[in-house]
C-alpha positions in Angstrom: -57.9 153.4 -30.2 -55.6 153.6 -27.2 -53.2 156.1 -28.6 -53.7 159.0 -31.1 -51.6 161.6 -32.7 -52.4 165.3 -33.0 -50.5 167.2 -35.7 -50.5 171.0 -35.0 -50.5 173.5 -37.8 -48.1 172.0 -40.3 -49.1 174.7 -42.8 -47.0 176.4 -45.5 -46.9 179.8 -43.7 -45.4 178.2 -40.6 -42.9 176.1 -42.5 -41.5 178.2 -45.3 -44.0 181.1 -45.7 -44.8 184.3 -43.8 -43.7 182.9 -40.4 -41.4 180.0 -41.5 -38.2 179.2 -39.9 -35.2 176.9 -40.7 -36.2 174.9 -37.6 -39.7 174.3 -38.9 -38.3 173.1 -42.3 -35.9 170.8 -40.4 -38.7 168.8 -38.7 -40.7 168.1 -41.8 -39.3 164.6 -42.4 -39.7 163.7 -38.7 -43.3 164.8 -38.9 -44.0 162.7 -41.9 -42.3 159.6 -40.4 -44.3 160.1 -37.2 -47.7 160.4 -39.0 -46.9 157.1 -41.0 -46.7 155.3 -37.6 -50.4 155.8 -37.0 -53.5 154.7 -38.9 -55.3 157.7 -40.5 -58.3 157.3 -38.1 -55.9 157.7 -35.1 -54.6 161.1 -36.4 -56.1 164.5 -35.8 -54.6 167.7 -37.3 -55.3 171.4 -36.7 -55.1 174.3 -39.1 -54.6 177.8 -38.0 -57.3 179.7 -39.8 -57.7 183.5 -40.1 -59.9 185.7 -42.1 -59.0 188.7 -44.3 -59.6 190.9 -41.3 -56.7 189.3 -39.4 -54.8 192.5 -38.8 -57.8 194.1 -37.1 -58.1 191.2 -34.6 -56.4 191.1 -31.1 -53.9 188.5 -32.4 -53.3 190.5 -35.6 -52.5 193.6 -33.6 -50.1 191.7 -31.4 -48.5 189.8 -34.3 -49.0 192.0 -37.3 -47.9 189.4 -39.9 -50.7 188.1 -42.1 -50.6 184.4 -42.1 -52.8 181.3 -42.6 -55.5 183.4 -44.2 -58.2 180.9 -45.2 -58.0 180.0 -48.9 -54.5 181.1 -49.4 -51.5 178.9 -50.2 -50.0 179.8 -46.8 -53.1 178.4 -45.1 -52.7 175.0 -46.7 -51.1 172.2 -45.0 -47.7 171.4 -46.7 -48.7 169.1 -49.7 -46.5 166.1 -48.7 -47.8 166.2 -45.2 -51.4 166.8 -46.4 -51.1 163.6 -48.4 -50.6 161.7 -45.2 -53.4 163.5 -43.4 -56.1 163.6 -46.1 -58.0 160.7 -44.5 -57.7 162.0 -40.9 -59.8 164.4 -39.0 -58.7 168.0 -39.7 -59.9 170.8 -37.4 -59.8 174.5 -38.4 -59.1 176.8 -35.5 -59.3 180.6 -35.3 -56.8 180.9 -32.4 -53.8 179.2 -30.7 -55.8 176.3 -29.1 -58.5 174.2 -30.8 -61.0 174.6 -28.0 -63.3 171.8 -29.4 -60.5 169.2 -30.1 -60.7 167.8 -26.5 -64.4 167.1 -27.1 -63.7 165.2 -30.2 -60.9 163.2 -28.4 -63.1 162.4 -25.4 -65.4 160.5 -27.7 -62.8 157.7 -27.7 -63.5 155.9 -24.5 -60.5 153.7 -24.9 -58.0 156.6 -25.2 -54.9 156.3 -23.0 -52.4 158.6 -24.7 -52.4 161.7 -27.0 -49.1 162.4 -28.7 -48.7 165.9 -30.0 -46.3 167.2 -32.7 -46.1 170.3 -34.9 -45.8 174.1 -35.0 -45.1 176.3 -33.2 -44.0 174.7 -29.9 -44.3 177.9 -27.9 -47.7 179.0 -29.2 -50.0 176.5 -30.7 -48.4 173.2 -29.5 -48.3 174.3 -25.9 -51.8 175.8 -26.1 -53.3 172.6 -27.4 -51.3 170.4 -25.1 -52.6 172.3 -22.1 -56.2 172.3 -23.3 -56.1 168.6 -23.8 -54.4 168.0 -20.5 -57.0 170.1 -18.7 -59.9 168.3 -20.4 -58.5 164.9 -19.9 -56.2 164.8 -16.8 -56.0 161.1 -16.6 -54.9 160.6 -20.2 -51.2 160.6 -20.8 -50.2 163.6 -23.0 -46.9 163.5 -24.7 -45.0 165.8 -27.0 -42.2 164.7 -29.4 -39.7 167.5 -29.4 -38.0 166.2 -32.5 -41.3 166.8 -34.4 -41.8 170.3 -33.1 -40.1 173.7 -33.7 -40.7 177.0 -32.0 -40.6 180.6 -33.1 -37.0 180.5 -31.9 -34.9 177.6 -30.5 -35.0 179.3 -27.0 -38.8 179.7 -27.0 -39.1 176.0 -28.2 -37.0 174.9 -25.1 -39.0 177.1 -22.8 -42.3 175.7 -24.0 -41.0 172.1 -23.6 -40.1 173.0 -20.0 -43.5 174.6 -19.4 -45.2 171.4 -20.6 -43.0 169.2 -18.4 -44.0 171.4 -15.5 -47.7 170.6 -16.3 -47.1 166.8 -16.3 -46.9 166.5 -20.1 -44.3 163.9 -21.2 -41.6 165.3 -23.5 -39.8 162.8 -25.7 -37.3 163.3 -28.5 -35.6 166.2 -26.8 
C-alpha cells in the first residue's frame, strides 16, 4: 500500500461524552466518508486508553476529567465509525501519541503517504503526526483539517499551523 489512513481517537468521550464538543460532532460524517475511501487493511486507528487510576496520573492531574477509561462506553469508538474500522488495525495508547504506531507503519516498505484524521487536533492528532514524521521523514504526512477538531476552534487552527511548520501537509482547511 502506498497510502494509508490513520484515524485518531474517534471515541465517544471525545465526540459527545466527557470531553465532547460541537466541532467534534460536526466532523463525524466527514470522517466516515474518508474511511470509506480506503480499504480496511490500509486503515489504522488509535484509541485513547486510560485505567481507573487516571486521576492519579500526570495527565489526570493536568486534565482532571475522567475520559476513555478502558471498558466504559466513553472509551468505545463511536459505533457507526467502529463499523467502518472493525477490520482495520486498532491500537490502544495510554498517552497522546501512539509511540509504537510508526513501527507498525514502517513494516510497509511501499508506503509513500500517511493521511491523518481525528480528535483532538491540538493534542493527539498533532502528537501522532509529529511522531510519524520523526520516524519516517521521507514519507509524506498529511492531515485533513475537515476531518479533525480541536479542544477549541482556536487550538485546532494553532495545531494545524504547528504541523505545517513541521512539513506536514494540511488539506481541507
